[in-house]
C-alpha positions, 0 to 999 in steps of 0.5 A: 553728330559724328559723320563716318562714311558707312552710315545711313541718314534719314532727314525729315524736313520742310522749308523751316527745319531738318531733323537729321536721324542717323540709323546706327543706334537704338535709340535714334538721336535727332539733330535739328538744323534750322532755316534761320531766314525770314518767311519772305527770304524762304520764298526766294532761292537765295534765302534757301541756299545757305539752309540747303548747303548746310545740309549738303555739308552733312549729307556728304558724309554718308552713303545712304540718305532718306529725305522725307517730309510733307513739303516740297523742300525734300524735292528742292534738296534732291534736285540740288544733290543730284546736280552736284557730282560730289553726291553721285556715290550717295544713295538717295531715297525720297518718300512723302510723309505727313508732319510727325512726332519724333517717335514716328520719324524715328520708326519711319527711319528704322523701317526704311533702313531695316528693309534693305 
């Protein structure tokens, strides 16, 4: 993904995968970042750190980010982002959602950013 500062980013995520969708073009494309740690490692904060740090590196390049999905992973990432002053300039929104198809994820992101 190309990551200029003026773009919006939607991230549907759980503890296993994050589906990153830039809201700039139609159709929206999705990049998937996978958490490659084992199930046991995912239960401990050290196993999640690499996954979240990879996402933070991408999020840092956006102005407006929507985190959504069915698990607590989005809340964990939001807490990490809000505790780091590097992300103060980024608008961070969070919404609860169910597991969804890629088309529904894209529609969710379009709906969120179109109503700004």
